[in-house]
RONUMAR-677464 format. One record per atom (N, C-alpha, C): residue in one letter; atom name; x, y, z. Coordinates in nm, 4 decimals. Layout:
<atom residu="A" atome="CA" x="X" y="Y" z="Z"/>
...
This chain:
<atom residu="M" atome="N" x="16.2376" y="15.4032" z="12.3510"/>
<atom residu="M" atome="CA" x="16.3027" y="15.2770" z="12.3796"/>
<atom residu="M" atome="C" x="16.2268" y="15.1990" z="12.4869"/>
<atom residu="K" atome="N" x="16.1733" y="15.2695" z="12.5835"/>
<atom residu="K" atome="CA" x="16.0960" y="15.2029" z="12.6870"/>
<atom residu="K" atome="C" x="15.9744" y="15.1330" z="12.6266"/>
<atom residu="Q" atome="N" x="15.9138" y="15.1970" z="12.5297"/>
<atom residu="Q" atome="CA" x="15.7960" y="15.1371" z="12.4691"/>
<atom residu="Q" atome="C" x="15.8314" y="15.0086" z="12.3957"/>
<atom residu="C" atome="N" x="15.9478" y="15.0013" z="12.3334"/>
<atom residu="C" atome="CA" x="15.9889" y="14.8795" z="12.2630"/>
<atom residu="C" atome="C" x="16.0062" y="14.7648" z="12.3613"/>
<atom residu="R" atome="N" x="16.0699" y="14.7940" z="12.4775"/>
<atom residu="R" atome="CA" x="16.0913" y="14.6867" z="12.5743"/>
<atom residu="R" atome="C" x="15.9597" y="14.6347" z="12.6287"/>
<atom residu="S" atome="N" x="15.8686" y="14.7219" z="12.6601"/>
<atom residu="S" atome="CA" x="15.7419" y="14.6741" z="12.7131"/>
<atom residu="S" atome="C" x="15.6649" y="14.5973" z="12.6064"/>
<atom residu="F" atome="N" x="15.6748" y="14.6415" z="12.4822"/>
<atom residu="F" atome="CA" x="15.6086" y="14.5710" z="12.3743"/>
<atom residu="F" atome="C" x="15.6699" y="14.4323" z="12.3552"/>
<atom residu="E" atome="N" x="15.8043" y="14.4246" z="12.3621"/>
<atom residu="E" atome="CA" x="15.8709" y="14.2953" z="12.3465"/>
<atom residu="E" atome="C" x="15.8323" y="14.1993" z="12.4577"/>
<atom residu="S" atome="N" x="15.8261" y="14.2494" z="12.5810"/>
<atom residu="S" atome="CA" x="15.7927" y="14.1602" z="12.6913"/>
<atom residu="S" atome="C" x="15.6476" y="14.1157" z="12.6828"/>
<atom residu="E" atome="N" x="15.5599" y="14.2021" z="12.6349"/>
<atom residu="E" atome="CA" x="15.4200" y="14.1628" z="12.6191"/>
<atom residu="E" atome="C" x="15.4035" y="14.0635" z="12.5060"/>
<atom residu="A" atome="N" x="15.4793" y="14.0800" z="12.4015"/>
<atom residu="A" atome="CA" x="15.4685" y="13.9916" z="12.2858"/>
<atom residu="A" atome="C" x="15.5511" y="13.8649" z="12.3024"/>
<atom residu="K" atome="N" x="15.6293" y="13.8558" z="12.4087"/>
<atom residu="K" atome="CA" x="15.7153" y="13.7403" z="12.4358"/>
<atom residu="K" atome="C" x="15.8201" y="13.7205" z="12.3270"/>
<atom residu="W" atome="N" x="15.8682" y="13.8295" z="12.2745"/>
<atom residu="W" atome="CA" x="15.9710" y="13.8222" z="12.1721"/>
<atom residu="W" atome="C" x="16.1092" y="13.8445" z="12.2299"/>
<atom residu="S" atome="N" x="16.1152" y="13.8942" z="12.3476"/>
<atom residu="S" atome="CA" x="16.2443" y="13.9384" z="12.4018"/>
<atom residu="S" atome="C" x="16.3381" y="13.8195" z="12.4196"/>
<atom residu="V" atome="N" x="16.4639" y="13.8470" z="12.4128"/>
<atom residu="V" atome="CA" x="16.5675" y="13.7469" z="12.4313"/>
<atom residu="V" atome="C" x="16.6006" y="13.7421" z="12.5790"/>
<atom residu="D" atome="N" x="16.6052" y="13.6233" z="12.6335"/>
<atom residu="D" atome="CA" x="16.6371" y="13.6063" z="12.7741"/>
<atom residu="D" atome="C" x="16.7872" y="13.6273" z="12.7916"/>
<atom residu="P" atome="N" x="16.8285" y="13.7217" z="12.8756"/>
<atom residu="P" atome="CA" x="16.9717" y="13.7498" z="12.8901"/>
<atom residu="P" atome="C" x="17.0456" y="13.6406" z="12.9672"/>
<atom residu="R" atome="N" x="16.9743" y="13.5521" z="13.0348"/>
<atom residu="R" atome="CA" x="17.0402" y="13.4462" z="13.1112"/>
<atom residu="R" atome="C" x="17.0834" y="13.3335" z="13.0180"/>
<atom residu="P" atome="N" x="17.1881" y="13.2619" z="13.0545"/>
<atom residu="P" atome="CA" x="17.2272" y="13.1461" z="12.9738"/>
<atom residu="P" atome="C" x="17.1185" y="13.0387" z="12.9767"/>
<atom residu="A" atome="N" x="17.1214" y="12.9527" z="12.8802"/>
<atom residu="A" atome="CA" x="17.0168" y="12.8504" z="12.8684"/>
<atom residu="A" atome="C" x="17.0135" y="12.7575" z="12.9891"/>
<atom residu="S" atome="N" x="17.1301" y="12.7279" z="13.0463"/>
<atom residu="S" atome="CA" x="17.1321" y="12.6371" z="13.1607"/>
<atom residu="S" atome="C" x="17.0646" y="12.6993" z="13.2827"/>
<atom residu="V" atome="N" x="17.0767" y="12.8291" z="13.2989"/>
<atom residu="V" atome="CA" x="17.0149" y="12.8968" z="13.4125"/>
<atom residu="V" atome="C" x="16.8658" y="12.9148" z="13.3880"/>
<atom residu="A" atome="N" x="16.8295" y="12.9441" z="13.2656"/>
<atom residu="A" atome="CA" x="16.6899" y="12.9715" z="13.2352"/>
<atom residu="A" atome="C" x="16.6032" y="12.8472" z="13.2468"/>
<atom residu="R" atome="N" x="16.6588" y="12.7298" z="13.2206"/>
<atom residu="R" atome="CA" x="16.5789" y="12.6080" z="13.2171"/>
<atom residu="R" atome="C" x="16.5884" y="12.5240" z="13.3448"/>
<atom residu="R" atome="N" x="16.6660" y="12.5681" z="13.4405"/>
<atom residu="R" atome="CA" x="16.6853" y="12.4897" z="13.5623"/>
<atom residu="R" atome="C" x="16.5575" y="12.4863" z="13.6455"/>
<atom residu="K" atome="N" x="16.5225" y="12.3663" z="13.6920"/>
<atom residu="K" atome="CA" x="16.4039" y="12.3507" z="13.7753"/>
<atom residu="K" atome="C" x="16.4461" y="12.3493" z="13.9216"/>
<atom residu="A" atome="N" x="16.3522" y="12.3781" z="14.0077"/>
<atom residu="A" atome="CA" x="16.3797" y="12.3722" z="14.1505"/>
<atom residu="A" atome="C" x="16.4010" y="12.2269" z="14.1918"/>
<atom residu="P" atome="N" x="16.4983" y="12.2008" z="14.2795"/>
<atom residu="P" atome="CA" x="16.5213" y="12.0618" z="14.3213"/>
<atom residu="P" atome="C" x="16.4040" y="12.0085" z="14.4017"/>
<atom residu="Q" atome="N" x="16.3718" y="11.8819" z="14.3799"/>
<atom residu="Q" atome="CA" x="16.2622" y="11.8189" z="14.4512"/>
<atom residu="Q" atome="C" x="16.3179" y="11.7249" z="14.5564"/>
<atom residu="T" atome="N" x="16.2484" y="11.7126" z="14.6659"/>
<atom residu="T" atome="CA" x="16.2895" y="11.6219" z="14.7706"/>
<atom residu="T" atome="C" x="16.2519" y="11.4806" z="14.7308"/>
<atom residu="R" atome="N" x="16.3496" y="11.3900" z="14.7350"/>
<atom residu="R" atome="CA" x="16.3237" y="11.2517" z="14.6943"/>
<atom residu="R" atome="C" x="16.2508" y="11.1767" z="14.8042"/>
<atom residu="G" atome="N" x="16.1520" y="11.0997" z="14.7660"/>
<atom residu="G" atome="CA" x="16.0863" y="11.0113" z="14.8587"/>
<atom residu="G" atome="C" x="15.9780" y="11.0734" z="14.9449"/>
<atom residu="L" atome="N" x="15.9647" y="11.2041" z="14.9415"/>
<atom residu="L" atome="CA" x="15.8624" y="11.2691" z="15.0225"/>
<atom residu="L" atome="C" x="15.7569" y="11.3302" z="14.9321"/>
<atom residu="N" atome="N" x="15.6352" y="11.3285" z="14.9772"/>
<atom residu="N" atome="CA" x="15.5278" y="11.3961" z="14.9059"/>
<atom residu="N" atome="C" x="15.4374" y="11.4640" z="15.0077"/>
<atom residu="L" atome="N" x="15.3325" y="11.5256" z="14.9609"/>
<atom residu="L" atome="CA" x="15.2487" y="11.6042" z="15.0501"/>
<atom residu="L" atome="C" x="15.1700" y="11.5190" z="15.1484"/>
<atom residu="N" atome="N" x="15.1438" y="11.3931" z="15.1176"/>
<atom residu="N" atome="CA" x="15.0664" y="11.3100" z="15.2078"/>
<atom residu="N" atome="C" x="15.1545" y="11.2116" z="15.2848"/>
<atom residu="R" atome="N" x="15.2750" y="11.2514" z="15.3176"/>
<atom residu="R" atome="CA" x="15.3646" y="11.1645" z="15.3929"/>
<atom residu="R" atome="C" x="15.3135" y="11.1475" z="15.5358"/>
<atom residu="H" atome="N" x="15.3614" y="11.0460" z="15.6037"/>
<atom residu="H" atome="CA" x="15.3156" y="11.0188" z="15.7385"/>
<atom residu="H" atome="C" x="15.4381" y="10.9993" z="15.8283"/>
<atom residu="P" atome="N" x="15.4801" y="11.1023" z="15.9016"/>
<atom residu="P" atome="CA" x="15.6033" y="11.0918" z="15.9801"/>
<atom residu="P" atome="C" x="15.5964" y="10.9879" z="16.0916"/>
<atom residu="L" atome="N" x="15.4778" y="10.9598" z="16.1450"/>
<atom residu="L" atome="CA" x="15.4654" y="10.8595" z="16.2496"/>
<atom residu="L" atome="C" x="15.4951" y="10.7200" z="16.1944"/>
<atom residu="L" atome="N" x="15.4441" y="10.6895" z="16.0753"/>
<atom residu="L" atome="CA" x="15.4751" y="10.5608" z="16.0128"/>
<atom residu="L" atome="C" x="15.6226" y="10.5499" z="15.9780"/>
<atom residu="K" atome="N" x="15.6799" y="10.6605" z="15.9310"/>
<atom residu="K" atome="CA" x="15.8214" y="10.6590" z="15.8968"/>
<atom residu="K" atome="C" x="15.9055" y="10.6267" z="16.0196"/>
<atom residu="S" atome="N" x="15.8743" y="10.6889" z="16.1328"/>
<atom residu="S" atome="CA" x="15.9510" y="10.6615" z="16.2537"/>
<atom residu="S" atome="C" x="15.9260" y="10.5191" z="16.3031"/>
<atom residu="A" atome="N" x="15.8063" y="10.4665" z="16.2831"/>
<atom residu="A" atome="CA" x="15.7778" y="10.3286" z="16.3229"/>
<atom residu="A" atome="C" x="15.8600" y="10.2304" z="16.2399"/>
<atom residu="F" atome="N" x="15.8691" y="10.2512" z="16.1094"/>
<atom residu="F" atome="CA" x="15.9477" y="10.1621" z="16.0248"/>
<atom residu="F" atome="C" x="16.0967" y="10.1740" z="16.0548"/>
<atom residu="K" atome="N" x="16.1433" y="10.2968" z="16.0812"/>
<atom residu="K" atome="CA" x="16.2841" y="10.3139" z="16.1167"/>
<atom residu="K" atome="C" x="16.3143" y="10.2483" z="16.2510"/>
<atom residu="G" atome="N" x="16.2185" y="10.2532" z="16.3443"/>
<atom residu="G" atome="CA" x="16.2361" y="10.1853" z="16.4722"/>
<atom residu="G" atome="C" x="16.2390" y="10.0345" z="16.4559"/>
<atom residu="A" atome="N" x="16.1548" y="9.9823" z="16.3691"/>
<atom residu="A" atome="CA" x="16.1550" y="9.8381" z="16.3421"/>
<atom residu="A" atome="C" x="16.2876" y="9.7948" z="16.2794"/>
<atom residu="A" atome="N" x="16.3425" y="9.8770" z="16.1927"/>
<atom residu="A" atome="CA" x="16.4723" y="9.8462" z="16.1329"/>
<atom residu="A" atome="C" x="16.5814" y="9.8482" z="16.2385"/>
<atom residu="L" atome="N" x="16.5741" y="9.9421" z="16.3302"/>
<atom residu="L" atome="CA" x="16.6731" y="9.9499" z="16.4374"/>
<atom residu="L" atome="C" x="16.6652" y="9.8263" z="16.5269"/>
<atom residu="V" atome="N" x="16.5443" y="9.7814" z="16.5583"/>
<atom residu="V" atome="CA" x="16.5277" y="9.6605" z="16.6391"/>
<atom residu="V" atome="C" x="16.5843" y="9.5396" z="16.5651"/>
<atom residu="A" atome="N" x="16.5612" y="9.5311" z="16.4352"/>
<atom residu="A" atome="CA" x="16.6141" y="9.4189" z="16.3572"/>
<atom residu="A" atome="C" x="16.7665" y="9.4199" z="16.3558"/>
<atom residu="V" atome="N" x="16.8250" y="9.5378" z="16.3542"/>
<atom residu="V" atome="CA" x="16.9705" y="9.5486" z="16.3494"/>
<atom residu="V" atome="C" x="17.0316" y="9.5175" z="16.4857"/>
<atom residu="V" atome="N" x="16.9714" y="9.5682" z="16.5933"/>
<atom residu="V" atome="CA" x="17.0326" y="9.5581" z="16.7250"/>
<atom residu="V" atome="C" x="17.0062" y="9.4233" z="16.7920"/>
<atom residu="S" atome="N" x="16.8836" y="9.3743" z="16.7878"/>
<atom residu="S" atome="CA" x="16.8498" y="9.2609" z="16.8729"/>
<atom residu="S" atome="C" x="16.8092" y="9.1337" z="16.7992"/>
<atom residu="M" atome="N" x="16.8263" y="9.1267" z="16.6675"/>
<atom residu="M" atome="CA" x="16.7868" y="9.0058" z="16.5939"/>
<atom residu="M" atome="C" x="16.8997" y="8.9632" z="16.5000"/>
<atom residu="P" atome="N" x="17.0119" y="8.9124" z="16.5542"/>
<atom residu="P" atome="CA" x="17.1274" y="8.8821" z="16.4673"/>
<atom residu="P" atome="C" x="17.1048" y="8.7674" z="16.3690"/>
<atom residu="E" atome="N" x="17.0101" y="8.6804" z="16.3943"/>
<atom residu="E" atome="CA" x="16.9869" y="8.5666" z="16.3041"/>
<atom residu="E" atome="C" x="16.8816" y="8.5951" z="16.1973"/>
<atom residu="H" atome="N" x="16.8179" y="8.7102" z="16.2053"/>
<atom residu="H" atome="CA" x="16.7097" y="8.7434" z="16.1112"/>
<atom residu="H" atome="C" x="16.7690" y="8.7789" z="15.9745"/>
<atom residu="P" atome="N" x="16.7014" y="8.7433" z="15.8653"/>
<atom residu="P" atome="CA" x="16.7518" y="8.7767" z="15.7308"/>
<atom residu="P" atome="C" x="16.7690" y="8.9270" z="15.7083"/>
<atom residu="L" atome="N" x="16.6876" y="9.0095" z="15.7722"/>
<atom residu="L" atome="CA" x="16.7047" y="9.1543" z="15.7562"/>
<atom residu="L" atome="C" x="16.8350" y="9.2010" z="15.8193"/>
<atom residu="H" atome="N" x="16.8708" y="9.1439" z="15.9335"/>
<atom residu="H" atome="CA" x="16.9978" y="9.1790" z="15.9984"/>
<atom residu="H" atome="C" x="17.1145" y="9.1370" z="15.9097"/>
<atom residu="Q" atome="N" x="17.1039" y="9.0204" z="15.8492"/>
<atom residu="Q" atome="CA" x="17.2096" y="8.9740" z="15.7603"/>
<atom residu="Q" atome="C" x="17.2211" y="9.0626" z="15.6367"/>
<atom residu="A" atome="N" x="17.1075" y="9.1110" z="15.5875"/>
<atom residu="A" atome="CA" x="17.1105" y="9.2042" z="15.4734"/>
<atom residu="A" atome="C" x="17.1763" y="9.3360" z="15.5146"/>
<atom residu="Y" atome="N" x="17.1471" y="9.3817" z="15.6369"/>
<atom residu="Y" atome="CA" x="17.2098" y="9.5034" z="15.6887"/>
<atom residu="Y" atome="C" x="17.3612" y="9.4856" z="15.6979"/>
<atom residu="Q" atome="N" x="17.4049" y="9.3708" z="15.7503"/>
<atom residu="Q" atome="CA" x="17.5484" y="9.3451" z="15.7614"/>
<atom residu="Q" atome="C" x="17.6145" y="9.3420" z="15.6237"/>
<atom residu="A" atome="N" x="17.5446" y="9.2889" z="15.5245"/>
<atom residu="A" atome="CA" x="17.5989" y="9.2876" z="15.3888"/>
<atom residu="A" atome="C" x="17.6128" y="9.4297" z="15.3348"/>
<atom residu="H" atome="N" x="17.5159" y="9.5148" z="15.3645"/>
<atom residu="H" atome="CA" x="17.5246" y="9.6550" z="15.3197"/>
<atom residu="H" atome="C" x="17.6410" y="9.7258" z="15.3866"/>
<atom residu="V" atome="N" x="17.6579" y="9.7037" z="15.5159"/>
<atom residu="V" atome="CA" x="17.7670" y="9.7687" z="15.5885"/>
<atom residu="V" atome="C" x="17.9014" y="9.7167" z="15.5391"/>
<atom residu="K" atome="N" x="17.9069" y="9.5878" z="15.5067"/>
<atom residu="K" atome="CA" x="18.0313" y="9.5294" z="15.4551"/>
<atom residu="K" atome="C" x="18.0687" y="9.5918" z="15.3199"/>
<atom residu="Q" atome="N" x="17.9678" y="9.6345" z="15.2443"/>
<atom residu="Q" atome="CA" x="17.9926" y="9.6995" z="15.1153"/>
<atom residu="Q" atome="C" x="18.0180" y="9.8489" z="15.1313"/>
<atom residu="R" atome="N" x="18.0507" y="9.8905" z="15.2535"/>
<atom residu="R" atome="CA" x="18.0866" y="10.0290" z="15.2882"/>
<atom residu="R" atome="C" x="17.9711" y="10.1268" z="15.2786"/>
<atom residu="M" atome="N" x="17.8482" y="10.0789" z="15.2982"/>
<atom residu="M" atome="CA" x="17.7344" y="10.1689" z="15.3085"/>
<atom residu="M" atome="C" x="17.7314" y="10.2235" z="15.4508"/>
<atom residu="E" atome="N" x="17.6941" y="10.3492" z="15.4657"/>
<atom residu="E" atome="CA" x="17.6852" y="10.4072" z="15.5993"/>
<atom residu="E" atome="C" x="17.5777" y="10.3345" z="15.6792"/>
<atom residu="P" atome="N" x="17.6007" y="10.3125" z="15.8089"/>
<atom residu="P" atome="CA" x="17.5030" y="10.2389" z="15.8900"/>
<atom residu="P" atome="C" x="17.3639" y="10.3024" z="15.8904"/>
<atom residu="A" atome="N" x="17.3567" y="10.4354" z="15.8952"/>
<atom residu="A" atome="CA" x="17.2257" y="10.5009" z="15.8951"/>
<atom residu="A" atome="C" x="17.1521" y="10.4766" z="15.7632"/>
<atom residu="L" atome="N" x="17.2244" y="10.4785" z="15.6544"/>
<atom residu="L" atome="CA" x="17.1622" y="10.4525" z="15.5246"/>
<atom residu="L" atome="C" x="17.1214" y="10.3061" z="15.5124"/>
<atom residu="G" atome="N" x="17.2002" y="10.2173" z="15.5714"/>
<atom residu="G" atome="CA" x="17.1632" y="10.0762" z="15.5725"/>
<atom residu="G" atome="C" x="17.0358" y="10.0516" z="15.6517"/>
<atom residu="R" atome="N" x="17.0216" y="10.1209" z="15.7668"/>
<atom residu="R" atome="CA" x="16.8979" y="10.1069" z="15.8449"/>
<atom residu="R" atome="C" x="16.7791" y="10.1638" z="15.7699"/>
<atom residu="L" atome="N" x="16.7995" y="10.2737" z="15.6975"/>
<atom residu="L" atome="CA" x="16.6915" y="10.3316" z="15.6178"/>
<atom residu="L" atome="C" x="16.6504" y="10.2364" z="15.5057"/>
<atom residu="T" atome="N" x="16.7473" y="10.1692" z="15.4452"/>
<atom residu="T" atome="CA" x="16.7173" y="10.0705" z="15.3421"/>
<atom residu="T" atome="C" x="16.6346" y="9.9558" z="15.4002"/>
<atom residu="L" atome="N" x="16.6718" y="9.9129" z="15.5210"/>
<atom residu="L" atome="CA" x="16.5944" y="9.8086" z="15.5879"/>
<atom residu="L" atome="C" x="16.4532" y="9.8561" z="15.6181"/>
<atom residu="A" atome="N" x="16.4391" y="9.9810" z="15.6615"/>
<atom residu="A" atome="CA" x="16.3063" y="10.0361" z="15.6908"/>
<atom residu="A" atome="C" x="16.2203" y="10.0368" z="15.5654"/>
<atom residu="R" atome="N" x="16.2801" y="10.0684" z="15.4521"/>
<atom residu="R" atome="CA" x="16.2051" y="10.0670" z="15.3263"/>
<atom residu="R" atome="C" x="16.1635" y="9.9252" z="15.2883"/>
<atom residu="R" atome="N" x="16.2520" y="9.8283" z="15.3119"/>
<atom residu="R" atome="CA" x="16.2175" y="9.6883" z="15.2831"/>
<atom residu="R" atome="C" x="16.1054" y="9.6402" z="15.3740"/>
<atom residu="I" atome="N" x="16.1108" y="9.6806" z="15.5010"/>
<atom residu="I" atome="CA" x="16.0049" y="9.6421" z="15.5939"/>
<atom residu="I" atome="C" x="15.8722" y="9.7025" z="15.5504"/>
<atom residu="A" atome="N" x="15.8758" y="9.8302" z="15.5081"/>
<atom residu="A" atome="CA" x="15.7532" y="9.8968" z="15.4625"/>
<atom residu="A" atome="C" x="15.6977" y="9.8271" z="15.3382"/>
<atom residu="A" atome="N" x="15.7855" y="9.7888" z="15.2462"/>
<atom residu="A" atome="CA" x="15.7396" y="9.7203" z="15.1251"/>
<atom residu="A" atome="C" x="15.6809" y="9.5840" z="15.1592"/>
<atom residu="A" atome="N" x="15.7450" y="9.5119" z="15.2521"/>
<atom residu="A" atome="CA" x="15.6933" y="9.3811" z="15.2924"/>
<atom residu="A" atome="C" x="15.5587" y="9.3952" z="15.3617"/>
<atom residu="M" atome="N" x="15.5460" y="9.4964" z="15.4450"/>
<atom residu="M" atome="CA" x="15.4198" y="9.5170" z="15.5162"/>
<atom residu="M" atome="C" x="15.3070" y="9.5532" z="15.4190"/>
<atom residu="L" atome="N" x="15.3377" y="9.6344" z="15.3206"/>
<atom residu="L" atome="CA" x="15.2370" y="9.6695" z="15.2204"/>
<atom residu="L" atome="C" x="15.1946" y="9.5459" z="15.1412"/>
<atom residu="A" atome="N" x="15.2909" y="9.4628" z="15.1043"/>
<atom residu="A" atome="CA" x="15.2574" y="9.3413" z="15.0297"/>
<atom residu="A" atome="C" x="15.1739" y="9.2459" z="15.1150"/>
<atom residu="M" atome="N" x="15.2084" y="9.2333" z="15.2455"/>
<atom residu="M" atome="CA" x="15.1304" y="9.1469" z="15.3348"/>
<atom residu="M" atome="C" x="14.9886" y="9.1996" z="15.3495"/>
<atom residu="W" atome="N" x="14.9768" y="9.3315" z="15.3579"/>
<atom residu="W" atome="CA" x="14.8438" y="9.3912" z="15.3742"/>
<atom residu="W" atome="C" x="14.7594" y="9.3701" z="15.2493"/>
<atom residu="K" atome="N" x="14.8206" y="9.3874" z="15.1319"/>
<atom residu="K" atome="CA" x="14.7461" y="9.3705" z="15.0075"/>
<atom residu="K" atome="C" x="14.7042" y="9.2258" z="14.9844"/>
<atom residu="K" atome="N" x="14.7926" y="9.1316" z="15.0174"/>
<atom residu="K" atome="CA" x="14.7637" y="8.9903" z="14.9930"/>
<atom residu="K" atome="C" x="14.6940" y="8.9232" z="15.1105"/>
<atom residu="Q" atome="N" x="14.6780" y="8.9958" z="15.2203"/>
<atom residu="Q" atome="CA" x="14.6108" y="8.9439" z="15.3398"/>
<atom residu="Q" atome="C" x="14.6792" y="8.8161" z="15.3894"/>
<atom residu="E" atome="N" x="14.8110" y="8.8213" z="15.4054"/>
<atom residu="E" atome="CA" x="14.8847" y="8.7052" z="15.4523"/>
<atom residu="E" atome="C" x="14.9667" y="8.7414" z="15.5758"/>
<atom residu="S" atome="N" x="15.0158" y="8.6408" z="15.6455"/>
<atom residu="S" atome="CA" x="15.0955" y="8.6650" z="15.7658"/>
<atom residu="S" atome="C" x="15.2432" y="8.6759" z="15.7287"/>
<atom residu="Y" atome="N" x="15.3226" y="8.7182" z="15.8259"/>
<atom residu="Y" atome="CA" x="15.4644" y="8.7437" z="15.8033"/>
<atom residu="Y" atome="C" x="15.5425" y="8.6131" z="15.7889"/>
<atom residu="D" atome="N" x="15.6309" y="8.6101" z="15.6894"/>
<atom residu="D" atome="CA" x="15.7177" y="8.4957" z="15.6671"/>
<atom residu="D" atome="C" x="15.8596" y="8.5481" z="15.6446"/>
<atom residu="P" atome="N" x="15.9509" y="8.5306" z="15.7421"/>
<atom residu="P" atome="CA" x="16.0850" y="8.5869" z="15.7284"/>
<atom residu="P" atome="C" x="16.1674" y="8.5239" z="15.6168"/>
<atom residu="T" atome="N" x="16.1291" y="8.4081" z="15.5675"/>
<atom residu="T" atome="CA" x="16.2069" y="8.3469" z="15.4593"/>
<atom residu="T" atome="C" x="16.1921" y="8.4229" z="15.3278"/>
<atom residu="K" atome="N" x="16.0932" y="8.5069" z="15.3150"/>
<atom residu="K" atome="CA" x="16.0758" y="8.5846" z="15.1920"/>
<atom residu="K" atome="C" x="16.1778" y="8.6973" z="15.1806"/>
<atom residu="H" atome="N" x="16.2472" y="8.7282" z="15.2888"/>
<atom residu="H" atome="CA" x="16.3491" y="8.8348" z="15.2849"/>
<atom residu="H" atome="C" x="16.4828" y="8.7861" z="15.2336"/>
<atom residu="T" atome="N" x="16.5003" y="8.6555" z="15.2209"/>
<atom residu="T" atome="CA" x="16.6321" y="8.6033" z="15.1830"/>
<atom residu="T" atome="C" x="16.6658" y="8.6238" z="15.0365"/>
<atom residu="S" atome="N" x="16.5681" y="8.6487" z="14.9506"/>
<atom residu="S" atome="CA" x="16.5960" y="8.6611" z="14.8074"/>
<atom residu="S" atome="C" x="16.6684" y="8.7901" z="14.7747"/>
<atom residu="Q" atome="N" x="16.6492" y="8.8952" z="14.8517"/>
<atom residu="Q" atome="CA" x="16.7148" y="9.0235" z="14.8254"/>
<atom residu="Q" atome="C" x="16.8293" y="9.0416" z="14.9234"/>
<atom residu="T" atome="N" x="16.9414" y="9.0932" z="14.8726"/>
<atom residu="T" atome="CA" x="17.0552" y="9.1205" z="14.9601"/>
<atom residu="T" atome="C" x="17.1144" y="9.2526" z="14.9274"/>
């Protein structure tokens, strides 16, 4: 009997005793992070979002943050959303070689 099991496992004929849902489950992946992440940039963008929230009440990003909070989003998640918007705006400015224009933030809320 031992020889049959080893033969089955070598031939890949054996039946997996686990249910299909367990056998096919993949390991969970962390969203938004990859191997070449940069924690210093992440903290810089989160700091910029915090400054926009705390000390710039007339800025369109602050108004977008207030809209998120009004829709019952957690404040920390709202600041993270702002940090992502700032990062996207900075990348677009860098690619297009243009200066900052706060009126471009008004289209998204």
